[in-house]
C-alpha positions in Angstrom: -44.4 -7.3 -52.7 -42.3 -6.2 -49.7 -38.5 -6.7 -49.9 -38.0 -8.4 -46.6 -37.1 -11.7 -45.1 -39.6 -12.0 -42.3 -41.3 -8.9 -40.7 -39.6 -6.5 -38.4 -40.4 -3.2 -36.7 -36.8 -2.0 -36.5 -36.5 1.2 -38.5 -32.8 0.9 -39.2 -33.2 -2.6 -40.6 -36.1 -1.4 -42.8 -34.0 1.5 -44.0 -31.1 -0.7 -45.0 -33.4 -3.2 -46.7 -35.1 -0.5 -48.7 -31.8 1.1 -49.7 -30.5 -2.3 -50.8 -33.7 -2.8 -52.9 -33.3 0.6 -54.5 -29.5 0.3 -54.9 -29.1 3.6 -53.3 -27.5 4.9 -50.1 -29.6 8.2 -50.1 -33.4 8.1 -49.6 -35.8 11.0 -49.2 -37.9 11.0 -46.0 -41.1 11.3 -48.1 -40.1 8.3 -50.2 -39.3 6.2 -47.1 -42.6 7.3 -45.3 -44.6 6.0 -48.3 -42.8 2.7 -48.1 -43.1 2.5 -44.3 -46.8 3.2 -44.4 -47.4 0.3 -46.8 -45.1 -2.0 -44.9 -46.9 -1.2 -41.6 -50.3 -1.8 -43.0 -49.2 -5.2 -44.4 -47.4 -6.4 -41.2 -49.1 -4.7 -38.3 -50.8 -7.9 -37.3 -47.5 -9.7 -36.9 -45.7 -6.6 -35.5 -48.1 -4.5 -33.3 -45.3 -1.9 -32.9 -45.9 -0.8 -36.5 -49.3 0.5 -35.6 -48.0 4.1 -35.2 -46.8 4.1 -38.8 -50.1 2.9 -40.4 -51.7 6.3 -40.9 -49.2 9.2 -40.6 -45.7 7.7 -40.1 -43.7 11.0 -40.5 -44.4 12.2 -36.9 -43.4 8.9 -35.3 -40.5 8.4 -37.6 -38.9 11.8 -36.6 -37.7 10.6 -33.2 -36.4 7.3 -34.6 -34.3 9.0 -37.2 -32.9 11.5 -34.7 -31.7 8.6 -32.5 -30.0 6.9 -35.5 -28.4 10.2 -36.6 -26.9 10.6 -33.1 -25.0 7.3 -33.4 -23.9 8.0 -37.0 -25.9 5.1 -38.4 -27.6 7.6 -40.7 -27.0 11.2 -41.8 -29.8 13.7 -42.3 -29.2 16.2 -45.0 -31.2 18.9 -46.9 -31.3 18.8 -50.7 -33.4 21.2 -52.7 -35.8 21.7 -49.7 -36.2 17.9 -49.3 -34.9 16.0 -46.3 -32.6 13.2 -47.3 -31.6 10.1 -45.3 -28.0 9.0 -45.9 -27.4 5.4 -44.8 -23.8 5.6 -43.6 -23.2 1.8 -43.4 -22.9 1.6 -47.2 -20.1 4.0 -47.3 -18.3 2.3 -44.4 -18.7 -1.0 -46.2 -17.1 0.6 -49.2 -13.9 1.2 -47.2 -14.1 -2.1 -45.4 -14.2 -3.9 -48.8 -10.6 -2.6 -49.4 -9.4 -4.2 -46.2 -11.1 -7.5 -47.0 -9.2 -7.6 -50.2 -6.0 -6.8 -48.3 -6.6 -9.8 -46.1 -6.0 -12.1 -49.1 -3.7 -9.8 -51.1 -1.2 -7.8 -49.2 -0.4 -5.7 -52.3 -3.8 -4.2 -52.1 -3.1 -0.5 -51.1 -4.5 1.2 -48.1 -7.6 3.3 -48.9 -7.0 7.0 -49.0 -9.4 10.0 -49.2 -9.1 10.3 -53.0 -10.5 6.7 -53.3 -13.8 7.8 -51.9 -16.8 8.6 -54.1 -17.7 12.2 -54.5 -21.0 11.9 -52.6 -19.2 10.4 -49.6 -20.5 12.2 -46.4 -17.6 13.9 -44.7 -19.5 13.7 -41.4 -18.4 10.0 -41.2 -14.7 10.9 -41.3 -12.8 11.7 -38.0 -9.3 13.0 -38.7 -6.9 11.8 -36.0 -3.2 11.5 -35.3 -2.2 8.0 -36.5 0.0 7.3 -33.4 -2.7 8.3 -30.9 -5.3 6.1 -32.5 -3.1 3.1 -33.0 -1.8 3.3 -29.4 -5.4 3.6 -28.1 -6.7 0.7 -30.1 -3.7 -1.5 -29.2 -4.5 -0.6 -25.5 -7.9 -2.1 -26.0 -10.0 1.1 -26.4 -13.0 1.0 -28.6 -13.2 2.4 -32.2 -15.5 5.4 -32.5 -19.0 4.2 -33.2 -19.9 4.2 -36.9 -16.9 6.5 -37.7 -14.1 6.1 -40.2 -10.8 7.4 -38.8 -8.5 9.3 -41.1 -5.0 8.3 -39.8 -2.7 11.3 -40.3 1.0 10.6 -40.2 3.6 13.2 -39.0 5.3 13.0 -42.4 4.3 14.2 -45.8 2.4 11.2 -47.0 -1.3 10.6 -47.8 -3.4 9.6 -44.6 -5.0 6.2 -44.4 -8.8 5.5 -44.0 -9.4 3.2 -41.1 -13.0 2.1 -40.6 -14.8 0.5 -37.7 -14.6 -3.3 -37.8 -10.9 -3.4 -38.7 -8.6 -4.0 -35.8 -5.3 -2.5 -35.0 -3.8 -6.0 -35.0 -4.9 -6.4 -38.6 -3.4 -3.0 -39.5 -0.1 -4.2 -38.0 -0.2 -7.5 -39.8 -1.0 -5.8 -43.1 2.0 -3.5 -42.6 4.4 -6.4 -41.9 3.1 -8.3 -44.9 3.6 -5.3 -47.2 7.1 -4.7 -46.0 8.2 -8.4 -46.0 6.6 -8.8 -49.5 8.6 -5.8 -50.7 11.9 -7.2 -49.2 11.3 -10.6 -50.8 11.9 -9.1 -54.3 15.4 -10.2 -55.4 17.0 -6.8 -55.8 15.4 -5.3 -52.7 16.2 -8.4 -50.6 19.9 -8.3 -51.3 20.2 -4.5 -51.2 18.6 -4.1 -47.8 20.2 -7.2 -46.3 23.6 -5.8 -47.3 22.8 -2.4 -45.8 21.7 -4.0 -42.5 24.9 -6.2 -42.4 27.1 -3.2 -43.2 25.7 -1.2 -40.3 26.1 -4.1 -37.9 29.6 -5.3 -38.5 30.5 -8.4 -36.6 26.9 -9.5 -36.2 26.4 -11.1 -39.6 24.8 -14.2 -38.3 22.3 -12.4 -36.1 21.4 -10.1 -39.0 20.8 -13.0 -41.4 18.6 -14.8 -38.9 16.5 -11.8 -38.3 16.2 -10.9 -42.0 15.2 -14.5 -42.9 12.5 -14.6 -40.2 11.2 -11.1 -41.2 10.8 -12.0 -44.9 9.5 -15.6 -44.4 7.7 -16.0 -41.1 5.0 -13.4 -40.4 3.8 -15.0 -37.1 7.3 -15.1 -35.7 7.9 -11.5 -36.8 4.7 -10.4 -35.1 5.8 -12.2 -31.9 9.1 -10.3 -32.0 7.2 -7.1 -32.5 5.3 -7.7 -29.3 8.3 -8.9 -27.3 10.4 -5.8 -28.4 13.6 -7.7 -27.6 17.0 -7.7 -29.3 15.4 -7.6 -32.7 13.8 -4.2 -32.0 17.1 -2.5 -33.1 17.1 -4.4 -36.4 13.5 -3.6 -37.1 14.1 0.1 -36.6 17.1 0.0 -38.9 15.1 -1.7 -41.7 12.3 0.9 -41.4 14.8 3.7 -41.4 16.6 2.4 -44.5 13.3 2.1 -46.5 12.2 5.5 -45.4 15.5 7.1 -46.4 15.3 5.6 -49.9 11.7 6.3 -50.6 11.0 9.6 -48.9 13.4 11.4 -51.2 11.5 10.2 -54.3 9.7 13.3 -55.7 7.1 11.6 -57.9 6.0 8.7 -55.8 3.9 5.9 -57.3 0.9 4.5 -55.5 3.1 1.5 -54.6 5.7 3.8 -53.1 3.0 5.6 -51.0 1.5 2.3 -49.9 5.0 1.0 -48.8 5.8 4.2 -46.8 2.4 4.1 -45.1 3.1 0.5 -44.1 6.5 1.5 -42.7 5.0 4.3 -40.7 2.3 2.0 -39.3 4.9 -0.7 -38.5 7.1 1.9 -36.8 4.2 3.1 -34.6 3.3 -0.5 -33.6 6.9 -1.4 -32.8 7.2 1.8 -30.8 4.0 1.0 -28.9 5.2 -2.5 -27.9 8.7 -1.2 -27.0 7.1 1.3 -24.6 4.7 -1.3 -23.3 7.6 -3.7 -22.5 9.5 -0.9 -20.8 6.4 0.1 -18.8 5.7 -3.6 -17.9 9.3 -3.9 -16.8 9.0 -0.7 -14.7 5.8 -2.0 -13.2 7.2 -5.4 -12.4 10.3 -3.8 -10.8 8.1 -1.5 -8.8 5.9 -4.4 -7.6 9.1 -6.2 -6.5 10.1 -3.1 -4.6 6.6 -3.1 -3.1 7.2 -6.6 -1.8 10.5 -5.5 -0.4 8.9 -2.5 1.3 6.6 -4.8 3.3 9.7 -6.4 4.8 11.0 -3.1 6.2 10.1 -1.6 9.6 7.7 -1.0 11.1 6.5 -4.2 9.2 2.8 -3.2 9.3 1.2 -0.7 6.9 -2.2 0.7 6.2 -3.4 1.9 2.8 -2.1 5.4 3.2 1.4 4.2 4.1 1.4 1.7 1.2 0.5 4.5 -1.3 3.6 6.4 0.0 6.1 3.6 -0.6 9.2 4.8 -2.6 12.0 3.0 -4.4 15.7 3.3 -3.6 15.9 6.7 -5.4 13.0 8.1 -3.3 10.6 8.0 -6.3 7.0 7.0 -5.3 6.1 3.4 -6.4 2.5 4.4 -7.1 2.9 5.9 -10.5 5.4 3.2 -11.6 2.4 0.9 -11.2 -1.3 1.9 -11.3 -3.8 1.8 -8.5 -5.4 -1.2 -10.3 -2.0 -2.9 -10.3 -1.7 -2.3 -6.6 -5.2 -3.5 -5.8 -4.7 -6.6 -7.9 -1.4 -7.3 -6.1 -3.0 -6.9 -2.6 -5.9 -9.1 -3.6 -3.7 -11.8 -4.9 -1.2 -11.6 -2.0 -3.9 -11.8 0.7 -5.7 -14.7 -0.9 -5.0 -18.3 0.2 -2.7 -20.3 -2.0 -4.0 -23.0 -4.3 -3.1 -25.7 -1.7 -5.1 -23.6 0.8 -2.0 -22.5 2.7 -1.9 -19.1 4.4 -1.3 -16.2 2.0 2.1 -14.4 2.0 0.4 -11.1 3.0 -2.0 -11.0 6.0 -4.4 -8.3 7.1 -5.8 -7.3 10.5 -7.9 -4.5 11.8 -7.6 -2.3 14.9 -10.7 -1.4 16.9 -10.9 2.0 15.1 -11.5 0.0 11.8 -8.1 0.8 10.3 -6.9 -2.1 8.2 -3.2 -3.1 8.2 -1.1 -5.4 6.0 1.8 -7.5 7.3 3.9 -10.1 5.7 3.3 -13.6 7.0 7.1 -14.1 7.7 7.2 -10.8 9.6 4.3 -11.5 12.0 6.4 -13.0 14.8 9.3 -10.5 14.5 6.8 -7.7 14.6 5.0 -9.2 17.5 8.2 -9.5 19.5 9.2 -5.9 18.6 5.7 -4.6 19.7 5.8 -6.7 22.9 9.1 -5.1 23.9 7.9 -1.6 23.1 4.6 -2.2 24.9 6.3 -3.6 28.0 8.1 -0.3 28.6 5.0 1.9 27.9 2.6 -0.2 29.9 5.0 -0.5 32.8 5.4 3.3 33.0 1.7 3.8 32.8 0.7 1.4 35.5 3.6 2.5 37.7 2.5 6.1 37.4 -1.1 5.0 38.1 -0.2 3.1 41.2 2.2 5.8 42.4 -0.8 8.2 42.4 -2.8 5.7 44.4 0.0 5.1 46.9 0.3 8.9 47.5 -3.3 8.8 48.7 -2.7 5.5 50.6 -5.2 3.8 48.4 -5.1 0.3 46.9 -6.8 -1.5 44.0 -7.4 -5.3 43.6 -4.8 -5.5 40.8 -2.1 -4.8 43.4 -2.7 -8.1 45.1 -4.8 -10.3 42.7 -3.0 -11.6 39.5 -6.2 -11.9 37.6 -7.2 -8.3 38.2 -3.6 -7.3 37.4 -3.9 -9.2 34.0 -7.2 -7.5 33.3 -5.8 -4.1 33.9 -2.8 -4.8 31.7 -5.0 -5.9 28.9 -7.1 -2.7 29.2 -3.9 -0.6 29.0 -2.6 -2.6 26.0 -6.0 -2.2 24.2 -6.0 1.5 24.8 -2.4 2.4 24.3 -1.1 -0.3 22.0 -3.9 -0.9 19.5 -1.8 -2.6 16.8 -0.1 -4.9 19.3 -3.5 -5.8 20.8 -5.1 -6.5 17.4 -2.2 -8.6 16.3 -2.3 -10.7 19.5 -6.0 -11.4 18.8 -5.7 -11.9 15.1 -7.2 -15.2 13.9 -4.0 -16.2 12.0 -1.6 -15.7 14.9 -2.0 -19.1 16.5 -1.4 -21.0 13.2 1.8 -18.9 12.5 3.0 -19.4 16.0 2.7 -23.2 16.1 4.0 -23.5 12.5 7.1 -21.6 13.7 7.5 -24.0 16.7 7.2 -27.0 14.4 10.0 -25.5 12.2 12.0 -25.0 15.4 12.2 -21.2 15.2 15.0 -20.3 17.7 13.5 -16.8 18.2 10.6 -18.4 20.1 13.1 -19.7 22.8 12.9 -16.2 24.3 9.4 -15.2 23.4 6.4 -17.4 24.2 2.9 -16.3 23.3 0.7 -19.4 23.7 0.4 -22.3 26.1 -1.7 -25.3 25.1 -3.4 -23.2 22.5 -4.3 -20.3 24.8 -2.8 -16.9 24.7 -0.6 -16.3 27.7 -1.7 -13.8 30.4 -0.6 -10.3 29.7 1.5 -10.3 32.8 3.6 -13.1 31.3 3.7 -11.6 27.8 4.9 -8.2 29.2 7.0 -9.8 32.0 5.4 -7.7 34.7 4.2 -8.7 38.2 2.2 -6.8 40.8 5.2 -7.0 43.1 7.7 -5.4 40.6 5.3 -2.7 39.6 4.5 -2.0 43.3 8.2 -1.8 44.1 8.9 0.7 41.3 5.9 2.8 42.3 7.1 2.9 46.0 10.6 4.0 44.9 9.0 7.1 43.5 7.4 8.0 46.8 9.2 10.6 49.1 11.3 8.9 51.8 8.9 9.7 54.7 6.3 7.5 53.1 8.5 4.6 54.1 8.9 5.6 57.8 6.5 3.3 59.7 5.3 5.9 62.3 4.9 8.8 60.0 3.3 6.7 57.2 0.7 5.4 59.8 -0.2 8.9 60.8 -0.5 10.1 57.2 -2.6 7.1 56.4 -5.0 8.0 59.2 -5.3 11.5 57.9 -6.0 10.4 54.3 -8.3 7.7 55.7 -10.4 10.3 57.7 -10.6 12.6 54.7 -12.0 9.7 52.7 -14.4 8.8 55.5 -15.7 12.4 55.8 -16.6 12.4 52.1 -18.9 9.4 52.6 -21.0 10.8 55.5 -24.7 10.5 54.9 -26.7 13.7 53.9 -30.0 12.3 55.1 -29.8 13.8 58.6 -28.6 17.4 58.4 -28.5 18.1 62.1 -26.4 14.9 62.8 -24.2 15.8 59.9 -23.5 19.2 61.4 -22.6 17.7 64.7 -20.4 15.1 63.2 -18.7 17.8 61.1 -18.0 19.9 64.2 -16.6 16.8 66.0 -14.6 16.0 63.0 -13.2 19.5 62.8 -12.2 19.3 66.5 -10.7 15.9 66.0 -8.9 17.0 62.9 -7.6 20.0 64.8 -6.4 17.8 67.7 -4.8 15.4 65.2 -3.1 18.3 63.4 -1.7 19.6 66.7 -0.6 16.1 67.5 1.1 15.7 64.2 2.7 19.2 64.4 4.2 18.3 67.8 5.2 14.7 67.0 6.2 14.9 63.4 9.3 17.1 63.5 11.3 14.5 65.4 10.9 11.6 62.8 11.1 14.1 59.9 14.3 15.6 61.2 15.6 12.1 61.9 14.8 11.0 58.4 16.3 14.1 56.8 19.4 13.8 58.9 19.8 10.1 58.0 19.3 10.9 54.3 21.9 13.7 54.4 24.4 11.3 56.1 23.9 8.8 53.3 24.5 11.5 50.7 27.7 12.6 52.4 28.9 9.0 52.5 28.1 8.6 48.8 29.9 11.8 47.9 33.0 10.5 49.7 32.9 7.2 47.8 32.4 9.1 44.6 35.7 10.9 45.0 37.4 7.5 45.2 35.7 5.9 42.2 35.4 8.8 39.9 38.6 10.4 38.4 39.2 14.1 39.3 38.9 15.2 35.7 35.6 13.5 35.1 32.1 13.4 36.6 29.7 10.7 37.9 27.3 11.1 34.9 30.2 10.9 32.4 31.6 7.8 34.0 28.1 6.2 34.1 27.6 6.9 30.3 31.1 5.6 29.5 30.6 2.3 31.4 27.1 1.9 30.0 28.4 2.0 26.5 31.0 -0.6 27.4 28.7 -3.3 28.7 25.6 -2.5 26.6 26.6 -3.2 23.0 23.1 -3.4 21.5 22.9 -1.4 18.3 19.1 -1.0 18.1 18.4 2.2 20.1 15.0 1.0 21.4 16.4 -2.4 22.5 19.4 -0.8 24.1 17.2 1.6 26.0 15.0 -1.2 27.2 17.9 -3.3 28.5 19.4 -0.3 30.3 16.0 0.5 32.0 15.7 -3.2 33.1 19.1 -3.2 34.7 18.5 0.2 36.4 15.2 -1.0 37.7 16.8 -4.0 39.2 19.5 -1.9 40.9 16.9 0.5 42.3 14.8 -2.3 43.7 17.8 -4.0 45.2 19.3 -0.8 46.7 16.0 0.2 48.2 15.7 -3.0 50.2 19.4 -2.7 51.4 19.1 0.9 52.6 16.0 0.1 54.8 18.2 -1.8 57.2 21.5 0.0 56.7 23.1 2.9 58.5 25.1 5.7 56.9 28.2 4.6 58.8 28.1 1.2 57.1 28.2 2.8 53.6 31.8 2.4 52.4 33.7 1.7 49.1 34.0 -1.9 50.2 30.3 -2.2 51.0 29.3 -0.6 47.6 31.7 -3.0 45.9 30.2 -6.0 47.8 26.6 -5.0 46.9 27.5 -4.5 43.2 29.3 -7.9 43.1 26.3 -9.6 44.6 23.9 -8.0 42.2 26.1 -8.8 39.1 26.1 -12.5 40.0 22.3 -12.7 40.0 20.8 -14.9 37.2 19.2 -11.8 35.7 22.5 -10.1 35.0 24.6 -13.2 34.3 23.5 -13.0 30.7 25.5 -9.8 30.2 29.0 -10.9 29.2 31.0 -7.8 30.2 30.9 -8.3 34.0 33.8 -5.9 34.8 32.3 -2.8 33.2 28.8 -3.8 34.4 30.1 -4.2 38.0 31.6 -0.6 37.9 28.4 0.7 36.3 26.3 -0.8 39.2 28.5 0.9 41.8 28.3 4.3 40.2 24.5 4.0 39.6 24.0 3.1 43.3 26.0 6.3 44.3 23.8 8.3 41.9 20.6 7.0 43.4 21.8 7.7 47.0 22.9 11.3 46.1 19.5 12.0 44.4 17.3 10.4 47.1 
């Protein structure tokens, strides 16, 4: 009769069933093959997988046994020329049985190597440092498969056998139970309580409360272990006092050894949780610093920038928390809240695919900052672009049509200010903007981004107009471009050059004739220009020099003898422009200078050098300072002086 409960084709199950039947943990392969053959013949109908064992099971069994040996389920040995199968589970169960007794009786000692039977296979034992294994298991790492750890302590005491199936939590509980049981004995209780109170003078009440909990409430003690709070100091003292008394005993009893093993295990567990609390505190602090870092300029950060965040000491935050901690934080912070409100951290992508993170509360301040920066950059780019066109007497639709102008501004922003462009077109911007308006955000009194739900044109966002850009571009032109007669002649020359480039190539003979005529015409025109140009050019140069002389004379009146025009300009600039932010200060200065240049250019067109006097410069500056654009600047006196000096500088450098 087969010793089974239902048929099976699993070899490991059959091995264990047969070993249990024979009351042995060691079985020869020949013996098991005989059993397996009979079993297969009997149950092959129910279990077709057994067919390979019906006739000659040894060959098929070889691979099965090799697989079981690789996972320590069995051990293959040689004995007197015979191959022996050692079923390791029986030996592990032998050690596990000790821990099962310990669960109901804390006085049951930890199993040690001398408790093992002589035939116990040493291959099942893995000698390890007790601290390393306990830390790993408390961290959630798996116990070695089908292996019994031999926990070696860094003190002269017997190591403890620790089999698979027993958790580190149970090991810690058992240690606490053994120590609290020991301290509950009358003489031990009073002795160690007195030692603890003596070493903590003035804290008698705290010591008594801790000691009572430790000796009577295992669950509360376990909780204090894991919290590693104020009681951690008392715990360490208790462990130290016990070790000091028992380590010096030369002939230790099994009970003494068991108590010291429990103390060593408890110390390791307490140390683990102390370190864990410290690491958790460090991680939480680092994550708070991470949140603070998002609130610092430039306000938007990609993954590389985030990985380089540092704390106030300059120590990288990544390392104080793990990459998994960082990813979990970013995932949580960018997910909508339970009530489906916008998350605290938002993301947007630029056209190159780079992903940026920005705090919800920093979106509008960032947008205002980027808008101010983009205005200067885009203004300079389009001014330079139009200056080049004007030099060639060319025009583009954007110079006259506001829609074309807006389109060109958008193209420049998209190319040169990708972050600003992506943020303007981010899906969350409209919601944030109108929420801010609802909450009456005063910052939006100066910055407006939407009108009736639509993004404002780029000309309004950047406060640029075709007229202002054209004026700034014209100022850069040499003075003769503004003289009507000469500019007309130059325009004709550039116009003809452009026309000649478009002549058809289809009729070569006609092209040659036209080229000859063009050359003659060009020669005639050149002669005409050479004979007619000197007079207006000389006139222009003479007029410009007269203006410079007049400006130099006024400079001597306004600028002290021991100073210079540039020094005085810088001094007055710092008086009326009090903005601390360097970029904002630079932008305001440039706006004022641009206004002065545009105003002076219009005035000089109709003025004569003889009309330029200190009184006239003072009058022009006064008029300009009273304009709505400059009325917002409070220090009118210093601004008024600055405007006068800047006008003189423009005239001198014309």
